[in-house]
C-alpha positions as CSV (number, residue, x, y, z in Angstrom):
1,X,207.8,15.1,52.4
2,X,204.6,15.5,50.1
3,X,202.6,18.7,51.2
4,X,199.1,19.1,50.1
5,X,196.6,22.1,51.1
6,X,192.9,21.7,50.9
7,X,190.2,24.0,51.0
8,X,186.3,23.5,51.6
9,X,182.9,25.1,52.4
10,X,181.9,23.6,55.7
11,X,178.7,23.2,57.4
12,X,177.3,22.3,60.8
13,X,173.7,21.4,61.6
14,X,174.2,23.2,65.3
15,X,174.9,26.4,65.6
16,X,175.9,28.7,68.7
17,X,172.8,29.0,70.7
18,X,174.6,31.2,73.3
19,X,175.8,28.6,75.3
20,X,179.7,27.4,74.3
21,X,180.0,24.0,75.0
22,X,183.6,23.4,76.1
23,X,184.7,26.7,74.6
24,X,183.7,26.0,71.3
25,X,182.3,29.1,69.0
26,X,180.0,27.3,66.7
27,X,178.8,28.9,63.5
28,X,176.5,27.2,60.8
29,X,178.8,27.9,57.6
30,X,182.6,28.4,57.6
31,X,185.7,27.8,54.9
32,X,188.1,25.3,56.2
33,X,191.8,25.1,55.0
34,X,193.9,22.3,56.1
35,X,197.4,21.1,55.3
36,X,198.1,17.5,54.9
37,X,201.8,15.9,54.5
38,X,203.1,12.6,53.9
39,X,206.6,11.8,55.1
40,X,209.3,9.0,54.8
41,X,210.3,7.2,57.8
42,X,214.1,7.1,57.3
43,X,215.4,9.0,60.4
44,X,212.0,8.8,62.5
45,X,211.7,12.7,62.8
46,X,210.3,13.6,59.5
47,X,206.4,13.9,60.6
48,X,207.1,15.9,63.6
49,X,209.8,18.3,61.5
50,X,206.7,18.6,59.2
51,X,204.5,19.2,61.5
52,X,206.6,22.0,63.0
53,X,207.2,23.3,59.5
54,X,202.9,23.5,59.3
55,X,202.7,25.5,62.6
56,X,205.5,27.8,61.6
57,X,203.5,28.9,58.6
58,X,200.2,29.3,60.7
59,X,201.8,31.3,62.9
60,X,203.3,33.4,60.1
61,X,200.1,33.9,58.3
62,X,198.4,35.0,61.9
63,X,201.5,37.4,62.6
64,X,201.2,38.9,59.2
65,X,197.5,39.7,59.5
66,X,198.4,41.1,62.6
67,X,196.4,39.3,64.9
68,X,196.7,38.6,68.5
69,X,196.8,34.8,68.7
70,X,197.7,31.9,71.1
71,X,198.9,28.4,70.3
72,X,197.4,25.8,72.4
73,X,199.4,22.1,72.4
74,X,196.5,20.1,72.8
75,X,196.4,17.3,75.5
76,X,196.2,13.8,74.6
77,X,192.4,13.4,75.4
78,X,191.7,16.1,72.9
79,X,193.0,14.0,70.3
80,X,190.8,12.3,67.9
81,X,192.0,8.5,66.9
82,X,194.6,9.0,64.2
83,X,196.4,11.7,65.9
84,X,199.4,11.5,68.2
85,X,199.6,15.8,68.3
86,X,197.4,18.6,67.9
87,X,197.8,22.2,67.9
88,X,194.8,24.8,67.9
89,X,195.5,28.4,67.4
90,X,192.8,30.9,68.9
91,X,193.1,34.7,68.4
92,X,191.7,37.3,70.6
93,X,188.1,38.5,69.4
94,X,187.4,42.0,71.1
95,X,183.7,41.7,70.5
96,X,183.6,38.6,72.5
97,X,186.1,40.1,75.2
98,X,188.1,36.5,75.2
99,X,190.1,34.5,72.7
100,X,188.3,32.1,70.0
101,X,189.3,29.3,68.2
102,X,190.3,30.1,64.2
103,X,192.0,27.2,63.2
């Protein structure tokens, strides 16, 4: 499989107004790192294996940073059109007293 990582600075017009719609903690500017992959379809399991590899890398990074985190396997109604599966990772945010999305 081909593996690519991309880093970008992102901006949102909206910010956190003290209300958290659907549990989202919004900030105006953030840096995002995304992993992308392209696989063959020889066995039919290549995409799932690559997704597991990417998730494993992220869990390793958060563990090495010493963060208390949890992985959420998102339900189908939370997926965008091109996605068939999605994981969110949330870290414990002591200042907020709850978990918040970090990925």
